[in-house]
C-alpha positions in Angstrom: -0.1 -0.1 0.2 1.1 3.5 -0.9 1.4 6.2 1.9 0.2 9.6 1.3 1.1 12.6 3.2 -2.2 14.8 2.6 -5.0 15.0 0.7 -6.0 17.9 -1.1 -9.8 19.0 -2.2 -12.6 21.5 -1.8 -13.4 22.0 1.9 -17.1 21.6 1.4 -18.1 17.9 2.3 -18.3 15.3 0.0 -20.5 12.8 0.5 -21.3 9.1 -0.8 -23.0 6.2 0.0 -23.4 5.4 3.8 -21.1 8.8 4.5 -21.9 12.7 4.9 -18.1 13.4 4.3 -15.8 10.7 2.9 -12.6 12.7 4.1 -13.8 13.0 7.4 -11.4 10.2 8.6 -8.3 11.8 6.5 -9.3 15.2 8.3 -9.4 13.7 11.9 -6.0 12.7 11.4 -5.1 16.4 10.1 -3.9 14.8 6.7 -6.6 16.9 4.7 -5.6 20.1 3.2 -8.7 22.4 1.8 -8.3 23.7 -1.7 -9.6 27.0 -2.9 -12.2 27.2 -5.9 -11.4 29.5 -8.7 -14.4 30.9 -10.4 -14.4 29.7 -13.9 -11.7 26.8 -13.2 -13.3 23.5 -13.1 -11.2 20.3 -12.9 -13.9 18.1 -15.0 -13.3 20.5 -17.6 -9.5 20.4 -17.3 -9.8 16.7 -17.9 -12.1 17.0 -20.9 -9.8 19.2 -22.5 -6.8 16.3 -21.7 -8.9 13.5 -23.2 -10.4 15.3 -25.8 -6.8 16.5 -26.8 -5.4 13.0 -26.3 -5.2 12.1 -29.9 -3.4 15.0 -30.6 -0.8 14.6 -27.8 -0.2 11.2 -28.4 0.6 11.7 -32.6 3.1 14.1 -31.7 4.8 12.5 -28.8 4.7 9.2 -31.8 6.5 11.7 -34.4 9.2 12.7 -31.7 10.4 9.2 -31.5 8.3 7.9 -28.3 7.2 4.4 -29.0 3.3 3.2 -28.7 4.2 1.2 -25.7 5.7 4.2 -23.8 2.3 6.1 -24.5 0.3 3.0 -24.0 -0.8 3.1 -27.1 -2.7 0.3 -29.1 -1.1 -1.3 -32.2 -4.4 -0.1 -34.2 -4.3 3.2 -32.7 -0.6 3.8 -33.3 -0.9 3.0 -37.4 -4.3 5.5 -37.3 -2.2 8.2 -35.7 0.8 7.4 -38.1 -1.9 7.5 -40.9 -3.2 10.7 -40.0 0.0 12.2 -39.6 1.2 11.2 -43.0 -2.3 12.9 -44.2 -1.5 15.7 -42.6 1.8 16.0 -44.3 0.5 15.6 -47.8 -2.3 18.2 -47.0 0.5 20.6 -46.4 2.1 19.5 -49.1 -0.7 20.6 -51.3 -1.2 23.7 -49.8 1.9 24.9 -50.7 1.8 23.8 -54.2 -1.2 25.9 -54.4 0.5 28.9 -52.6 3.5 28.2 -55.1 0.9 27.8 -58.1 -1.1 31.5 -56.9 2.4 33.0 -57.2 3.7 31.8 -60.3 -0.4 32.7 -62.3 0.5 36.1 -60.8 4.0 36.4 -62.3 2.8 35.4 -65.6 -0.3 37.5 -65.7 1.9 40.6 -64.8 4.8 39.4 -67.4 2.1 39.1 -70.0 0.5 42.1 -69.3 3.8 43.9 -69.6 4.2 42.1 -73.2 1.4 43.3 -74.4 2.1 46.7 -73.5 5.8 46.3 -75.4 3.8 44.8 -78.2 1.4 47.6 -78.3 4.3 50.4 -78.1 6.0 48.8 -80.8 2.8 48.4 -82.8 2.1 52.2 -82.8 5.3 53.0 -83.4 5.6 50.6 -86.8 2.4 52.0 -87.8 3.8 56.1 -87.0 7.1 54.9 -89.4 5.0 53.0 -92.1 
């Protein structure tokens, strides 16, 4: 059995089946440290955010070189995360190609406009000299 030095929890009695305050014996033993509640902060919300973001956490750490075993990730999830990472890399490549294509088209458009202006000037000059 592991030994603990103290238990930290909100000071409001926490009732459960058969007990008005499950921390009563800990409080009597002087091992209870009351915590202050902070408005707008919920332990449940924090835990929910951690659980919701676990896939992102696991994917990032697999990319960093941690093993699935170290992260307690199943074989199937490991493969799923690797696949998702490959899909994200492909999306990034497509996005970069799209941006480069737009830049290229913009450059071609500007150069063709300049070329047309030069042709028009040469045409006027040619007609004037005719």
